[in-house]
Each structure stands twice: as structure tokens, then as C-alpha cells.
All heavy atoms as an XYZ file, in Angstrom:
1017
protein
N     100.889     80.226     85.703
C      99.790     79.784     84.937
C      99.084     81.043     84.540
O      98.688     81.881     85.333
C      98.937     78.915     85.807
C      97.638     78.502     85.134
S      96.711     77.289     86.078
C      95.254     78.287     86.483
N      98.730     81.107     83.312
C      97.817     82.186     82.813
C      96.430     81.778     82.931
O      95.962     80.785     82.422
C      98.153     82.493     81.359
C      99.616     82.912     81.189
C      97.256     83.566     80.835
C     100.021     83.083     79.750
N      95.615     82.495     83.647
C      94.237     82.188     83.986
C      93.321     82.380     82.856
O      92.377     81.570     82.608
C      93.733     82.960     85.197
C      94.362     82.517     86.476
C      93.632     83.018     87.679
O      92.540     83.361     87.630
O      94.309     83.011     88.684
N      93.461     83.506     82.081
C      92.449     83.908     81.083
C      93.082     84.152     79.679
O      92.406     84.845     78.964
C      91.666     85.171     81.523
C      90.902     84.847     82.816
O      90.196     83.758     82.856
O      90.945     85.617     83.755
N      94.260     83.713     79.462
C      94.856     83.924     78.127
C      96.072     84.812     78.187
O      96.503     85.165     79.298
N      96.589     85.086     77.081
C      97.840     85.919     76.952
C      97.596     87.379     77.467
O      96.542     87.847     77.466
C      98.240     86.018     75.547
C      98.723     84.638     74.904
O      99.115     83.815     75.764
O      98.758     84.508     73.739
N      98.673     87.963     77.832
C      98.591     89.296     78.351
C      99.951     89.932     78.094
O     100.976     89.388     77.830
C      98.279     89.431     79.817
C      99.441     88.742     80.705
C      99.080     88.916     82.178
C     100.256     88.404     83.041
N     100.033     88.704     84.390
N     100.022     91.348     78.250
C     101.270     92.050     78.012
C     101.908     92.063     79.443
O     101.288     91.939     80.395
C     100.998     93.436     77.502
C     100.565     94.480     78.508
C     100.513     95.807     77.941
N     100.077     96.789     78.856
C     100.017     98.073     78.656
N     100.424     98.613     77.451
N      99.723     98.929     79.622
N     103.223     92.327     79.290
C     104.012     92.351     80.558
C     103.676     93.759     81.248
O     103.468     94.685     80.533
C     105.428     92.244     80.284
N     103.749     93.743     82.512
C     103.593     94.978     83.264
C     105.102     95.382     83.568
O     105.935     94.702     84.027
C     102.922     94.779     84.669
C     102.985     95.998     85.460
C     101.417     94.391     84.464
N     105.368     96.741     83.308
C     106.703     97.263     83.429
C     106.653     98.461     84.408
O     105.677     99.108     84.650
C     107.206     97.734     82.152
N     107.893     98.594     85.078
C     108.055     99.680     86.008
C     109.601    100.011     86.117
O     110.365     99.407     85.439
N     109.881    100.961     87.029
C     111.223    101.248     87.416
C     111.230    101.322     88.844
O     110.369    101.649     89.613
C     111.727    102.490     86.738
C     111.780    102.427     85.218
C     110.884    103.743     87.268
N     112.396    100.888     89.457
C     112.680    100.813     90.832
C     113.031    102.300     91.324
O     113.714    103.059     90.672
C     113.898    100.015     91.141
C     114.011     99.406     92.540
C     112.896     98.460     92.738
C     115.295     98.751     92.666
N     112.212    102.792     92.229
C     112.298    104.184     92.681
C     112.994    104.246     94.064
O     113.401    105.360     94.463
C     110.922    104.878     92.682
C     110.400    105.025     91.256
C     109.952    104.236     93.584
N     113.059    103.200     94.773
C     113.704    103.163     96.140
C     114.145    101.737     96.395
O     113.433    100.827     96.182
C     112.818    103.615     97.249
C     113.519    103.647     98.564
C     112.536    104.271     99.634
C     113.162    104.193    101.020
N     114.401    104.930    101.150
N     115.380    101.475     96.833
C     115.951    100.283     97.213
C     115.735    100.103     98.736
O     116.010    101.066     99.557
C     117.501    100.143     96.837
C     118.049     98.834     97.347
C     117.604    100.309     95.377
N     115.334     98.962     99.123
C     115.141     98.651    100.553
C     116.180     97.550    100.917
O     116.599     96.718    100.170
C     113.749     98.158    100.846
C     112.633     99.139    100.723
C     111.244     98.540    100.874
C     112.839    100.365    101.601
N     116.636     97.641    102.171
C     117.730     96.750    102.582
C     117.464     95.977    103.911
O     118.320     95.524    104.622
C     119.033     97.635    102.765
C     119.372     98.180    101.429
C     118.911     98.713    103.803
N     116.271     95.863    104.416
C     115.938     95.170    105.638
C     115.254     93.897    105.393
O     114.567     93.693    104.365
C     115.263     96.120    106.586
C     113.877     96.661    106.142
N     113.806     97.572    105.045
C     112.582     96.339    106.490
C     112.512     97.792    104.902
N     111.806     97.168    105.766
N     115.273     93.026    106.428
C     114.585     91.790    106.453
C     113.825     91.683    107.787
O     114.219     92.284    108.774
C     115.629     90.540    106.365
C     116.247     90.407    105.017
C     117.187     89.210    104.934
O     118.273     89.260    105.542
N     116.770     88.219    104.159
N     112.912     90.727    107.795
C     112.091     90.450    108.973
C     111.755     88.950    109.060
O     111.649     88.311    108.064
C     110.746     91.201    109.026
C     110.763     92.646    108.978
C     110.803     93.385    110.294
N     109.837     92.930    111.195
C     108.598     93.586    111.535
N     108.359     94.706    110.898
N     107.873     93.095    112.405
N     111.725     88.397    110.283
C     111.332     87.040    110.466
C     109.895     86.969    111.086
O     109.428     85.846    111.400
C     112.381     86.358    111.424
C     113.735     86.277    110.901
C     113.859     85.194    109.835
O     113.181     84.137    109.931
O     114.643     85.375    108.868
N     109.251     88.024    111.395
C     108.045     88.131    112.083
C     107.041     89.175    111.509
O     106.327     89.842    112.143
C     108.298     88.509    113.612
C     108.898     89.949    113.688
O     109.379     90.481    112.660
O     108.902     90.449    114.868
N     107.074     89.325    110.206
C     106.311     90.339    109.548
C     104.812     90.212    109.625
O     104.098     91.224    109.747
C     106.756     90.545    108.034
C     106.065     91.674    107.299
C     106.254     92.969    107.940
N     105.591     94.013    107.282
C     104.213     94.394    107.477
N     103.514     93.677    108.259
N     103.796     95.326    106.745
N     104.267     89.026    109.506
C     102.845     88.807    109.701
C     101.959     89.334    108.566
O     100.778     89.717    108.796
N     102.462     89.264    107.334
C     101.660     89.726    106.152
C     100.656     88.586    105.873
O     100.892     87.411    106.245
C     102.551     89.938    104.897
C     103.449     91.098    104.938
S     104.358     91.303    103.542
C     105.285     92.764    103.978
N      99.580     88.995    105.261
C      98.484     88.103    104.829
C      98.273     88.132    103.431
O      98.150     89.211    102.857
C      97.235     88.368    105.600
C      97.324     88.456    107.089
C      97.079     87.143    107.725
N      97.029     87.236    109.057
C      97.710     86.404    109.839
N      98.323     85.348    109.349
N      97.778     86.500    111.181
N      98.202     87.030    102.675
C      97.970     87.000    101.350
C      96.491     87.325    101.064
O      95.558     86.754    101.657
C      98.310     85.576    100.726
C      99.644     85.266    100.366
C      99.810     83.855     99.846
C     100.268     86.235     99.417
N      96.207     88.221    100.149
C      94.867     88.467     99.617
C      94.428     87.236     99.009
O      95.139     86.443     98.469
C      94.940     89.569     98.601
C      95.201     91.030     99.259
C      94.130     91.551     99.888
O      93.008     91.899     99.258
O      94.207     91.790    101.212
N      93.044     86.953     99.074
C      92.642     85.750     98.359
C      92.527     85.809     96.826
O      92.415     84.904     96.190
C      91.183     85.498     98.930
C      90.149     86.538     98.452
C      89.848     87.606     99.450
O      90.698     87.938    100.302
O      88.739     88.159     99.396
N      92.799     87.095     96.337
C      92.787     87.262     94.896
C      94.094     86.867     94.278
O      95.150     87.131     94.777
C      92.490     88.754     94.577
C      91.305     89.292     95.283
C      91.457     90.144     96.341
C      90.022     88.940     94.996
C      90.377     90.664     97.041
C      88.955     89.411     95.713
C      89.124     90.251     96.705
N      94.060     86.153     93.124
C      95.270     85.633     92.515
C      95.787     86.722     91.523
O      96.870     86.495     90.926
C      94.979     84.444     91.670
N      95.129     87.759     91.277
C      95.618     88.892     90.349
C      95.137     90.237     90.899
O      94.173     90.303     91.597
C      95.156     88.659     88.928
O      93.762     88.773     88.939
N      95.898     91.227     90.407
C      95.565     92.612     90.815
C      95.923     93.473     89.581
O      96.928     93.210     88.906
C      96.424     93.145     91.957
C      96.150     92.452     93.237
C      94.836     92.873     93.973
N      93.687     92.218     93.428
C      92.392     92.433     93.648
N      92.132     93.368     94.476
N      91.551     91.813     93.172
N      95.031     94.458     89.245
C      95.336     95.372     88.272
C      96.183     96.482     88.841
O      95.953     96.871     89.981
C      93.987     95.924     87.704
S      92.947     94.719     86.875
N      97.086     96.962     88.091
C      97.937     98.101     88.480
C      97.997     99.130     87.367
O      97.858     98.789     86.181
C      99.429     97.689     88.828
C      99.439     96.712     90.055
C     100.039     96.908     87.646
N      97.954    100.409     87.806
C      97.816    101.496     86.872
C      99.251    102.114     86.676
O      99.943    102.234     87.706
C      96.846    102.510     87.382
C      95.487    101.966     87.427
C      94.512    103.074     87.958
N      93.343    102.393     88.494
C      92.642    102.884     89.396
N      92.980    104.011     90.084
N      91.597    102.218     89.956
N      99.360    102.795     85.589
C     100.496    103.656     85.306
C     100.581    104.733     86.379
O      99.630    105.326     86.730
C     100.426    104.252     83.933
C     101.599    105.166     83.582
C     101.369    105.726     82.168
O     100.326    105.681     81.604
N     102.525    106.363     81.723
N     101.838    104.923     86.823
C     102.063    105.887     87.843
C     102.005    105.452     89.361
O     102.467    106.091     90.313
N     101.263    104.295     89.566
C     101.167    103.769     90.929
C     102.583    103.352     91.389
O     103.440    102.847     90.659
C     100.218    102.510     90.979
C      98.779    102.982     90.821
C      97.902    101.718     90.927
O      98.232    100.641     90.784
O      96.626    101.962     91.120
N     102.739    103.300     92.701
C     103.979    102.773     93.331
C     103.622    101.637     94.301
O     102.786    101.755     95.044
C     104.696    103.955     94.101
C     105.844    103.381     94.853
C     105.136    105.076     93.180
N     104.316    100.566     94.101
C     104.112     99.361     94.982
C     105.424     98.784     95.397
O     106.462     98.986     94.881
C     103.355     98.259     94.137
C     101.946     98.735     93.647
N     100.944     98.945     94.563
C     101.555     99.077     92.472
C      99.936     99.271     93.838
N     100.218     99.417     92.618
N     105.263     98.112     96.540
C     106.449     97.675     97.324
C     106.656     96.150     96.845
O     105.775     95.377     96.715
C     106.194     97.626     98.830
C     107.468     97.382     99.683
C     107.255     97.766    101.107
O     106.060     98.252    101.429
O     108.140     97.505    101.859
N     107.966     95.774     96.699
C     108.387     94.491     96.245
C     109.047     93.745     97.416
O     110.011     94.258     98.090
C     109.372     94.502     95.112
C     108.818     95.278     93.895
C     109.963     95.390     92.792
C     107.664     94.637     93.293
N     108.535     92.595     97.818
C     108.932     91.871     98.983
C     109.186     90.441     98.614
O     108.336     89.738     97.996
C     107.807     91.987    100.084
C     108.263     91.254    101.337
C     107.455     93.408    100.376
N     110.373     89.832     98.942
C     110.676     88.461     98.706
C     110.307     87.586     99.955
O     110.369     88.107    101.066
C     112.153     88.281     98.389
O     112.919     88.739     99.441
C     112.462     89.058     97.075
N     109.949     86.333     99.737
C     109.630     85.447    100.808
C     109.910     84.024    100.397
O     109.880     83.756     99.100
C     108.221     85.583    101.322
O     107.997     84.788    102.455
C     107.200     85.270    100.253
N     110.076     83.128    101.302
C     110.207     81.640    100.940
C     108.895     80.884    101.356
O     108.854     79.706    101.212
C     111.430     80.998    101.594
C     111.468     81.162    103.121
O     110.627     81.778    103.749
O     112.279     80.439    103.698
N     107.861     81.683    101.873
C     106.593     81.039    102.146
C     105.863     80.622    100.855
O     106.282     81.142     99.733
C     105.737     82.020    102.935
C     106.113     82.161    104.228
N     105.880     81.354    105.326
C     106.820     83.249    104.889
C     106.338     81.825    106.474
N     106.984     82.934    106.260
N     104.774     79.827    100.980
C     104.021     79.561     99.779
C     102.565     79.939    100.072
O     102.175     80.320    101.098
C     104.176     78.049     99.329
C     103.656     77.087    100.327
O     102.637     77.350    100.990
O     104.210     75.904    100.405
N     101.763     79.706     99.074
C     100.362     80.245     99.158
C      99.521     79.657    100.179
O      98.551     80.204    100.580
C      99.789     80.058     97.733
C      99.379     78.630     97.424
C      98.461     80.961     97.525
N      99.893     78.499    100.763
C      99.133     77.820    101.868
C      99.486     78.341    103.209
O      98.774     78.012    104.136
C      99.307     76.252    101.741
O     100.659     75.994    101.918
C      98.894     75.710    100.348
N     100.535     79.116    103.339
C     100.930     79.611    104.685
C      99.934     80.689    105.104
O      99.677     81.741    104.371
C     102.345     80.148    104.685
C     103.407     79.031    104.383
O     103.060     77.884    104.845
O     104.397     79.334    103.806
N      99.410     80.615    106.316
C      98.475     81.624    106.872
C      99.185     82.948    107.130
O      98.435     83.966    107.135
C      97.961     80.987    108.119
C      99.001     80.042    108.595
C      99.696     79.548    107.292
N     100.448     82.958    107.433
C     101.112     84.238    107.742
C     102.491     84.285    106.984
O     103.166     83.324    106.945
C     101.365     84.391    109.264
O     101.981     85.526    109.538
N     102.682     85.405    106.374
C     104.057     85.555    105.692
C     104.975     86.293    106.584
O     104.870     87.565    106.791
C     103.771     86.338    104.353
C     102.697     85.684    103.478
C     105.136     86.444    103.560
C     102.966     84.288    103.059
N     105.888     85.658    107.251
C     106.691     86.240    108.294
C     108.156     86.390    107.814
O     108.676     87.475    108.113
C     106.734     85.292    109.494
C     105.332     85.285    110.264
O     104.827     86.327    110.426
O     104.942     84.166    110.643
N     108.705     85.437    107.136
C     110.143     85.561    106.578
C     110.151     86.348    105.343
O     109.717     85.885    104.281
C     110.754     84.216    106.388
C     110.979     83.421    107.683
C     111.619     82.097    107.463
N     110.836     81.304    106.467
C     109.763     80.600    106.760
N     109.169     80.566    107.924
N     109.112     79.888    105.859
N     110.612     87.598    105.365
C     110.567     88.472    104.256
C     111.872     89.200    104.053
O     112.580     89.578    105.080
C     109.370     89.507    104.221
C     108.088     88.757    104.184
C     109.425     90.406    105.425
N     112.228     89.606    102.850
C     113.304     90.458    102.463
C     112.589     91.526    101.606
O     111.997     91.309    100.682
N     112.973     92.830    101.946
C     112.384     93.941    101.248
C     113.315     94.423    100.034
O     114.432     94.728    100.329
C     112.097     95.125    102.229
C     111.022     94.762    103.164
C     111.462     94.222    104.441
C     109.771     94.992    102.940
C     110.420     93.793    105.352
C     108.743     94.674    103.871
C     109.190     94.105    105.175
N     112.802     94.349     98.793
C     113.617     94.793     97.751
C     113.621     96.244     97.429
O     114.547     96.933     97.191
C     113.073     94.040     96.425
C     113.243     92.536     96.442
C     112.609     91.956     95.101
C     114.776     92.116     96.587
N     112.355     96.826     97.414
C     112.217     98.260     97.215
C     110.837     98.582     96.724
O     109.911     97.756     96.755
N     110.749     99.809     96.119
C     109.482    100.236     95.545
C     109.611    100.403     94.021
O     110.668    100.967     93.598
C     109.044    101.608     96.213
C     108.589    101.458     97.649
C     109.448    101.534     98.631
C     107.214    101.257     97.896
C     108.961    101.407     99.968
C     106.717    101.202     99.214
C     107.622    101.182    100.242
N     108.550     99.946     93.338
C     108.551    100.231     91.884
C     107.387    101.154     91.468
O     106.282    101.051     92.006
C     108.575     98.876     91.118
O     108.617     99.062     89.735
C     107.292     98.166     91.391
N     107.723    102.043     90.540
C     106.621    102.822     89.939
C     106.236    102.118     88.618
O     107.069    101.837     87.789
C     107.176    104.210     89.598
C     106.098    105.082     88.984
C     106.662    106.537     88.634
O     107.812    106.761     88.752
O     105.844    107.300     88.127
N     104.921    101.932     88.489
C     104.477    101.233     87.247
C     104.423    102.239     86.122
O     103.834    103.327     86.205
C     102.976    100.724     87.509
C     102.945     99.813     88.802
C     102.449    100.042     86.247
C     103.837     98.600     88.714
N     105.106    101.861     85.049
C     105.232    102.733     83.893
C     104.264    102.190     82.767
O     103.837    102.959     81.860
C     106.621    102.889     83.325
O     107.148    101.514     83.172
N     103.977    100.870     82.753
C     103.044    100.205     81.844
C     102.084     99.379     82.673
O     102.517     98.315     83.106
C     103.791     99.436     80.812
C     104.630    100.234     79.863
N     105.931    100.475     80.105
C     104.341    100.751     78.614
C     106.405    101.157     79.106
N     105.483    101.318     78.291
N     100.800     99.901     82.864
C      99.978     99.164     83.712
C      99.438     97.881     83.027
O      99.718     97.645     81.836
N      98.683     97.098     83.790
C      98.083     95.852     83.344
C      97.725     95.000     84.474
O      97.315     95.436     85.540
N      97.811     93.803     84.371
C      97.357     92.742     85.257
C      98.611     91.963     85.792
O      99.325     91.377     84.999
C      96.281     91.782     84.775
C      95.953     90.762     85.803
C      95.092     92.597     84.317
N      98.758     91.915     87.095
C      99.887     91.051     87.660
C      99.170     89.824     88.293
O      98.239     89.973     88.971
C     100.692     91.747     88.712
C     101.396     93.011     88.105
C     101.659     90.891     89.427
C     102.144     93.886     89.222
N      99.594     88.676     87.845
C      99.005     87.336     88.275
C      99.971     86.661     89.231
O     101.208     86.645     88.986
C      98.703     86.490     87.060
C      97.529     86.985     86.212
O      96.490     87.325     86.770
O      97.839     87.070     85.033
N      99.400     85.869     90.109
C     100.104     84.944     90.927
C     100.863     83.990     89.921
O     100.287     83.587     88.990
C      99.317     84.100     91.848
C     100.017     83.148     92.698
C      99.010     82.435     93.626
N      98.528     83.374     94.555
C      97.220     83.357     95.002
N      96.418     82.408     94.622
N      96.852     84.261     95.984
N     102.163     83.812     90.108
C     102.977     82.852     89.152
C     103.717     83.725     88.144
O     104.685     83.143     87.508
N     103.409     85.043     88.019
C     104.208     85.765     87.040
C     105.624     85.790     87.463
O     105.989     85.934     88.703
C     103.664     87.277     86.990
C     102.454     87.414     86.141
O     102.013     86.456     85.475
O     101.970     88.582     86.154
N     106.538     85.824     86.434
C     107.945     85.946     86.649
C     108.358     87.448     86.881
O     107.636     88.361     86.312
C     108.810     85.470     85.534
C     108.788     83.953     85.314
C     109.573     83.514     84.219
O     110.179     84.323     83.410
O     109.787     82.250     84.079
N     109.171     87.694     87.870
C     109.636     89.095     88.137
C     111.065     89.168     87.797
O     111.935     88.406     88.220
C     109.424     89.388     89.653
C     109.856     90.843     90.001
C     107.997     89.179     90.050
N     111.364     90.149     86.926
C     112.851     90.480     86.561
C     113.082     91.879     86.912
O     112.230     92.721     86.685
C     113.030     90.303     85.009
C     112.962     88.888     84.581
N     111.831     88.211     84.347
C     113.942     88.012     84.358
C     112.028     86.953     84.040
N     113.270     86.813     84.004
N     114.270     92.166     87.533
C     114.690     93.509     87.897
C     116.044     93.679     87.337
O     117.001     92.864     87.558
C     114.743     93.770     89.416
C     113.279     93.448     90.020
C     115.190     95.186     89.701
C     113.203     93.583     91.462
N     116.199     94.763     86.449
C     117.502     94.929     85.867
C     117.898     93.896     85.002
O     119.051     93.598     84.723
N     116.914     93.126     84.390
C     117.205     92.060     83.459
C     117.496     90.609     84.187
O     117.610     89.695     83.528
N     117.485     90.661     85.489
C     117.867     89.464     86.310
C     116.494     88.859     86.892
O     115.668     89.666     87.455
C     118.732     89.780     87.404
C     120.075     90.281     87.017
C     120.934     89.279     86.255
O     120.811     88.020     86.581
O     121.607     89.594     85.204
N     116.409     87.621     86.811
C     115.276     86.959     87.380
C     115.321     86.986     88.891
O     116.372     86.723     89.543
C     115.222     85.447     86.927
C     114.245     84.587     87.547
C     112.831     84.730     87.116
C     114.467     83.712     88.599
C     111.833     83.902     87.664
C     113.422     82.937     89.168
C     112.070     83.092     88.663
O     111.109     82.281     89.279
N     114.224     87.395     89.564
C     114.105     87.518     90.947
C     113.315     86.495     91.591
O     113.610     85.923     92.679
C     113.603     88.944     91.375
C     113.481     89.094     92.863
C     114.526     90.051     90.788
N     112.230     86.095     90.990
C     111.260     85.012     91.528
C     110.000     85.131     90.795
O     109.900     85.816     89.770
N     108.985     84.552     91.445
C     107.648     84.552     90.942
C     106.646     85.145     91.873
O     106.778     85.003     93.111
C     107.089     83.133     90.704
C     107.794     82.436     89.480
C     107.262     81.128     89.094
N     108.136     80.542     88.147
C     107.633     80.174     86.900
N     106.341     80.510     86.558
N     108.354     79.648     86.045
N     105.664     85.886     91.364
C     104.657     86.500     92.249
C     103.930     85.460     93.009
O     103.366     84.459     92.412
C     103.710     87.384     91.430
C     102.567     87.846     92.325
C     104.394     88.493     90.682
N     103.961     85.605     94.317
C     103.259     84.659     95.312
C     101.820     85.228     95.448
O     100.842     84.502     95.549
C     103.911     84.530     96.629
C     103.329     83.710     97.628
C     103.159     82.288     97.308
C     103.985     83.848     99.002
N     101.678     86.566     95.554
C     100.414     87.176     95.742
C     100.541     88.581     96.335
O     101.656     89.181     96.126
N      99.641     89.003     96.997
C      99.540     90.485     97.409
C      99.097     90.571     98.858
O      98.172     89.900     99.197
C      98.586     91.212     96.495
C      98.807     90.937     95.024
C      98.231     89.834     94.369
C      99.598     91.685     94.255
C      98.466     89.610     93.004
C      99.911     91.551     92.932
C      99.286     90.407     92.342
N      99.730     91.496     99.505
C      99.361     91.875    100.895
C      98.881     93.239    100.792
O      99.556     94.172    100.212
C     100.528     91.739    101.858
C     100.307     92.314    103.160
O      99.613     91.756    104.040
O     100.655     93.485    103.360
N      97.734     93.555    101.357
C      97.156     94.867    101.195
C      97.119     95.736    102.491
O      96.264     96.565    102.673
C      95.708     94.735    100.708
N      98.027     95.372    103.470
C      98.056     96.056    104.723
C      98.244     97.633    104.596
O      97.838     98.356    105.463
C      99.005     95.474    105.702
S     100.733     95.738    105.318
N      98.806     98.054    103.521
C      99.076     99.480    103.298
C      98.103    100.143    102.267
O      98.306    101.269    101.985
C     100.441     99.774    102.872
C     101.467     99.312    103.947
N     101.562     99.859    105.104
C     102.445     98.422    103.877
C     102.561     99.272    105.844
N     103.105     98.434    105.048
N      97.271     99.269    101.630
C      96.362     99.718    100.671
C      95.397    100.703    101.192
O      94.812    100.454    102.301
C      95.711     98.461     99.883
C      95.069     98.865     98.631
C      95.835     98.984     97.527
C      93.650     99.133     98.596
C      95.132     99.350     96.218
C      93.080     99.475     97.382
C      93.766     99.521     96.232
N      95.076    101.830    100.540
C      95.231    102.123     99.172
C      96.468    102.759     98.786
O      96.742    103.104     97.640
C      94.033    103.035     98.807
C      93.765    103.669    100.079
C      94.025    102.770    101.219
N      97.383    103.048     99.791
C      98.638    103.710     99.444
C      99.484    102.852     98.539
O     100.014    103.347     97.471
C      99.399    103.914    100.777
C     100.736    104.611    100.575
O     101.731    104.012    100.262
N     100.722    106.028    100.602
N      99.567    101.564     98.832
C     100.269    100.681     97.880
C      99.997     99.233     98.306
O      99.623     98.907     99.449
C     101.877    100.905     97.865
C     102.479    100.563     99.251
N     102.564    101.411    100.204
C     103.107     99.422     99.609
C     103.260    100.974    101.217
N     103.554     99.686    100.879
N     100.315     98.300     97.351
C     100.244     96.797     97.647
C     101.711     96.459     97.982
O     102.646     96.942     97.498
C      99.856     96.052     96.469
C      98.356     95.967     96.262
C      97.781     96.525     94.992
C      97.555     95.382     97.055
C      96.485     96.454     94.823
C      96.136     95.305     96.820
C      95.611     95.755     95.740
O      94.319     95.736     95.510
N     101.833     95.400     98.867
C     103.071     94.674     98.991
C     102.939     93.500     97.936
O     101.887     92.728     98.095
C     103.228     94.028    100.357
C     103.413     95.116    101.433
O     104.172     95.997    101.207
N     102.814     94.980    102.451
N     103.789     93.472     96.913
C     103.712     92.438     95.968
C     104.796     91.439     96.365
O     105.947     91.679     96.536
C     104.092     92.904     94.483
C     103.065     93.978     94.098
C     104.157     91.781     93.594
C     103.466     94.653     92.813
N     104.262     90.239     96.843
C     105.130     89.192     97.396
C     105.669     88.319     96.326
O     104.873     87.829     95.447
C     104.309     88.414     98.483
C     103.757     89.208     99.610
C     102.709     88.494    100.321
C     104.882     89.595    100.520
N     106.932     88.166     96.330
C     107.700     87.386     95.283
C     108.336     86.109     95.961
O     109.153     86.251     96.906
C     108.860     88.290     94.731
C     108.145     89.490     94.154
C     109.562     87.486     93.723
C     109.142     90.597     93.826
N     107.883     84.905     95.521
C     108.428     83.674     96.033
C     109.719     83.384     95.406
O     110.016     83.394     94.237
C     107.394     82.595     95.652
C     107.824     81.226     95.959
C     107.708     80.835     97.442
N     107.912     79.561     97.803
C     109.069     78.862     98.030
N     110.128     79.683     97.925
N     109.225     77.728     98.386
N     110.703     82.962     96.316
C     111.996     82.452     95.884
C     112.531     81.531     96.987
O     111.869     81.354     98.000
C     112.980     83.591     95.556
C     113.166     84.666     96.592
C     114.068     85.790     96.327
N     115.487     85.300     96.274
C     116.321     85.544     95.314
N     115.910     86.286     94.219
N     117.537     85.084     95.300
N     113.731     80.857     96.760
C     114.085     79.819     97.758
C     114.460     80.443     99.161
O     114.251     79.801    100.171
C     115.394     79.151     97.223
C     115.007     78.232     96.076
O     113.841     77.823     95.940
O     115.964     77.918     95.251
N     114.922     81.681     99.111
C     115.180     82.337    100.398
C     114.985     83.750    100.263
O     115.312     84.419     99.093
C     116.610     82.094    100.938
O     117.617     82.531    100.050
N     114.476     84.579    101.222
C     114.273     86.057    101.024
C     115.575     86.719    100.919
O     116.628     86.362    101.479
C     113.653     86.463    102.384
C     113.045     85.080    102.972
C     114.039     84.013    102.450
N     115.598     87.756    100.107
C     116.779     88.606     99.941
C     116.284     90.072     99.916
O     115.075     90.428     99.698
C     117.511     88.394     98.624
C     118.200     86.993     98.616
C     116.601     88.583     97.431
N     117.201     90.978    100.222
C     116.867     92.421    100.190
C     117.398     93.021     98.923
O     118.240     92.413     98.223
C     117.501     93.159    101.401
O     118.958     93.226    101.191
C     117.151     92.534    102.632
N     116.940     94.227     98.668
C     117.488     95.008     97.490
C     119.033     95.166     97.609
O     119.715     95.124     96.575
N     119.505     95.480     98.766
C     120.970     95.637     98.967
C     121.703     94.322     98.758
O     122.774     94.373     98.147
N     121.212     93.216     99.077
C     121.847     91.947     98.894
C     122.051     91.509     97.527
O     123.019     90.816     97.187
C     121.161     90.814     99.680
C     121.344     90.952    101.170
C     120.429     90.023    101.962
O     119.317     89.657    101.557
N     120.882     89.542    103.105
N     121.079     91.952     96.596
C     121.210     91.566     95.141
C     121.591     92.826     94.355
O     121.457     92.872     93.140
C     119.927     90.896     94.634
C     118.678     91.739     94.751
C     119.757     89.505     95.341
C     117.530     91.133     94.094
N     122.071     93.854     95.071
C     122.750     95.069     94.431
C     121.788     95.752     93.484
O     122.163     96.215     92.338
C     123.999     94.636     93.703
N     120.490     95.982     93.929
C     119.560     96.744     93.122
C     119.997     98.267     93.209
O     120.521     98.764     94.068
C     118.179     96.525     93.632
C     117.658     95.132     93.485
C     116.178     95.116     94.043
C     117.666     94.638     92.111
N     119.555     98.931     92.186
C     119.738    100.404     92.027
C     118.504    101.038     91.621
O     117.805    100.530     90.791
C     120.971    100.731     91.161
O     120.635    100.190     89.869
C     122.360    100.165     91.666
N     118.233    102.373     91.985
C     117.185    103.125     91.470
C     117.260    103.208     89.966
O     118.372    103.158     89.422
C     117.297    104.439     92.243
C     118.056    104.174     93.445
C     118.968    103.033     93.064
N     116.158    103.299     89.334
C     115.998    103.349     87.903
C     116.096    102.004     87.159
O     116.027    101.969     85.976
C     116.736    104.480     87.252
C     116.617    105.879     87.867
C     115.126    106.370     87.571
O     114.461    106.006     86.665
O     114.672    107.131     88.480
N     116.371    100.905     87.869
C     116.412     99.624     87.222
C     115.017     99.238     86.754
O     114.084     99.453     87.472
C     116.890     98.543     88.292
O     118.235     98.822     88.644
N     115.033     98.689     85.501
C     113.705     98.266     84.958
C     113.128     97.150     85.775
O     113.935     96.160     86.132
C     113.949     97.896     83.551
C     115.500     97.686     83.489
C     116.039     98.498     84.514
N     111.922     97.133     85.929
C     111.108     96.020     86.640
C     110.077     95.467     85.638
O     109.352     96.232     85.075
C     110.519     96.500     87.973
C     109.666     95.387     88.623
C     111.487     97.109     88.968
N     110.039     94.142     85.488
C     109.043     93.452     84.549
C     108.419     92.327     85.343
O     108.992     91.482     85.953
C     109.726     92.976     83.284
C     110.311     94.053     82.491
N     109.486     94.665     81.553
C     111.517     94.621     82.414
C     110.235     95.664     80.985
N     111.446     95.632     81.495
N     107.113     92.273     85.053
C     106.233     91.167     85.585
C     105.619     90.585     84.338
O     104.968     91.288     83.554
C     105.027     91.739     86.446
C     105.462     92.516     87.702
C     105.678     93.877     87.600
C     105.619     91.859     88.852
C     105.972     94.615     88.735
C     105.928     92.580     90.054
C     106.154     93.885     89.927
N     105.702     89.296     84.180
C     105.191     88.698     82.999
C     104.904     87.252     83.171
O     105.437     86.578     84.072
N     104.123     86.645     82.263
C     103.735     85.268     82.346
C     104.991     84.382     82.194
O     105.886     84.883     81.568
C     102.707     84.920     81.220
N     105.042     83.329     82.874
C     106.183     82.379     82.778
C     106.485     81.985     81.276
O     105.573     81.779     80.482
C     105.773     81.140     83.541
C     104.797     81.655     84.476
C     104.070     82.731     83.741
N     107.725     82.036     80.935
C     108.193     81.697     79.738
C     108.204     80.230     79.382
O     108.349     79.397     80.132
C     109.561     82.257     79.361
C     109.588     83.728     79.591
C     111.008     84.309     79.397
N     110.948     85.696     79.700
C     112.058     86.405     79.887
N     113.179     85.862     80.005
N     111.963     87.672     80.161
């Protein structure tokens, strides 16, 4: 859902692939439904099957880190594509490592890692409003 109107897609490139999963991560969703990201920032991409009402995000698969090449606003519900493939929708943000980086949580049916879906460094990453 677009909260305030149309926007441009946020783009980046994958700079590191991650290959681990956790069942006890204990991430917490920020109460904010959107975050601004700047060109040059690096943020972590994390998949989960939890939803926005869960108090703790425990089941996670780590995809990797993306460097933002075109800044903008990432909203809850945005579609995430990596290397042209649909990965899931933005669930929200965990700020346990902020200001170093956000964990951008991506909702899908089951958590996966970057290794499981064959991600590679330099793959394009796009966040955009649902089509």
C-alpha cells in the first residue's frame, strides 16, 4: 500500500551474500512503516515468515547486504527484487545495529538465505511499490 502517493523505486547492489539462518533471532519491528535510505548506505536484507503483529522476529534467513545506489523511501509492503527475481515484500525494519545499518525484514512464505536462492555480489536490488 502506498501511504502518500507515487514514489520512485529505491535501487542498490548486493555487496555481500549471507548464508545463515536462525530460529531464535529476537529482532523487533520498528513502529515506523517507512524509512528513508541514502545513496551509499549499506543495509542488511533478512527474510522471515513472521508478520507485522508478531512481537519477536525469530525465524530468519539472511540474504546479504545491499549498498543503496538510488536513495528514497522504503515502505512496508514494497516488493523486493534481487537480480530481477521477486524475493518478497518489506515487512519492516529492525534497528538493533543502527546507526551502522538497518535490518530490512522481507516477508515471504518461508525464510531463505542468499546461498539458497543463489545470490551473487553485484546483483541489482530494487524496492518498489506493489505492481
